[in-house]
C-alpha positions, 0 to 999 in steps of 0.5 A, a space after each residue: 394269180 396276183 397281179 401288181 400295179 405299177 405303183 405297187 411295184 415302184 413302192 417296193 422297188 425303192 426300199 429294195 434298192 436302198 436295202 441292197 446298198 446298205 447290205 453292200 456297204 456293210 459287206 464291204 466294211 466287214 471284208 475290209 475289217 477282216 482283210 486288214 486285221 494283220 496290218 492293224 495288229 502289226 501297227 498296234 505292236 509297233 506302237 506299243 513297242 515304241 511306248 515301252 521303249 520311251 518308258 525305258 522298258 526292255 520288253 518288246 511284244 512280237 507276233 500275235 498269239 494264235 488265240 488273239 482275242 477272247 470277247 472284250 479282252 483285247 489282243 494277245 501277243 507273245 514277248 520277243 526273246 522272253 517267256 510270257 505274253 502281253 495283252 493290249 486292251 482299252 478301258 472305257 472311262 470318262 467318255 474315252 478309251 484308255 489303252 493298257 498293256 498287261 504283261 503276263 508271266 509264263 504261268 498266266 499271271 498278270 505281272 504288270 499293267 502299263 498304261 499306254 496314254 501320254 499322261 500315265 499318272 493321270 491315266 491310273 488316277 482316272 480308273 478305280 483299282 477295283 475296275 482294273 482288278 476286274 480286267 486283270 482277273 478276266 485276262 488271267 481267266 482267259 489265259 488259263 482257258 487258252 492254256 487248257 485249250 493248247 494243252 488238249 491239242 
């Protein structure tokens, strides 16, 4: 039978309590992240619609689509009163995130890429066209994947 001395138990007790606190904080953060997903999606849609309105665009995004996101592809939304959809995503460049919305046709092709930053012209100059084309290809491939999954149901 193994017997621990009191000093050995206290040496294990302190790291155990610390690990328990870290685990609880991570669990609470994860639950809050999942619990506020609907609110965050609604706030994103409201912000994007405000930018589109300021730009004079008549399109508005509505409810999130069932396949909201694929890895590294942003959030997918349906368009209000129009066929097609939109993907809101960010591009990391120059040490910061540049937000964009990609308007998608009903056929799954990116029709337009709209920067959501205040300085729209400067935003497009900061990102190389090839880099944006890679994002467009990924969004279109994700749209094809979603369409094929919805067709199987």
